[in-house]
C-alpha positions in Angstrom: 0.0 0.0 0.0 1.4 3.4 -1.0 0.5 5.3 2.1 1.9 2.6 4.4 5.1 1.4 2.7 7.1 -1.5 3.8 10.2 -0.1 5.6 11.9 -3.2 6.9 11.8 -5.8 4.0 13.4 -8.5 6.1 10.5 -8.6 8.5 7.9 -7.2 6.1 7.2 -4.3 8.6 5.2 -1.3 7.3 5.7 2.3 8.3 2.7 2.4 10.6 3.9 -0.7 12.6 7.3 0.8 13.1 5.9 4.2 14.1 3.6 2.5 16.6 6.6 0.5 18.0 8.7 3.7 18.4 5.9 5.4 20.3 4.9 2.4 22.4 8.4 1.5 23.5 9.8 5.1 23.6 12.5 4.2 21.1 15.3 6.9 20.6 17.8 4.9 18.5 17.8 2.4 15.8 19.1 -0.1 18.3 16.1 0.6 20.5 13.8 -0.2 17.6 15.7 -3.5 17.0 15.5 -4.5 20.6 11.8 -3.6 20.9 10.3 -4.8 17.6 13.3 -6.3 15.7 13.0 -3.9 12.7 16.4 -3.0 11.4 18.1 -5.9 13.3 18.6 -8.2 10.4 20.4 -6.7 7.4 20.4 -3.0 8.2 19.4 -1.7 4.8 16.4 0.2 6.3 18.5 2.1 8.9 18.3 5.4 7.0 14.5 5.1 6.8 14.3 4.1 10.5 16.3 7.2 11.4 13.9 9.4 9.5 11.0 7.8 11.4 12.8 8.3 14.7 13.4 12.0 13.9 9.8 12.5 12.8 8.3 10.8 15.9 10.7 12.3 18.3 10.5 15.8 16.8 14.0 16.2 15.5 
């Protein structure tokens, strides 16, 4: 779906799932996301996108 793109292809996790995980678990780093919901913890190719989501959610 175009408005909810897959961000982490290894785990087939969409943007909305990751944003919810960031908010629910209070993630501040990519490592926090990996620990909380495992996104970004496999191959690392989504790290740039994850950082953008972190910045957006955390107001940076």
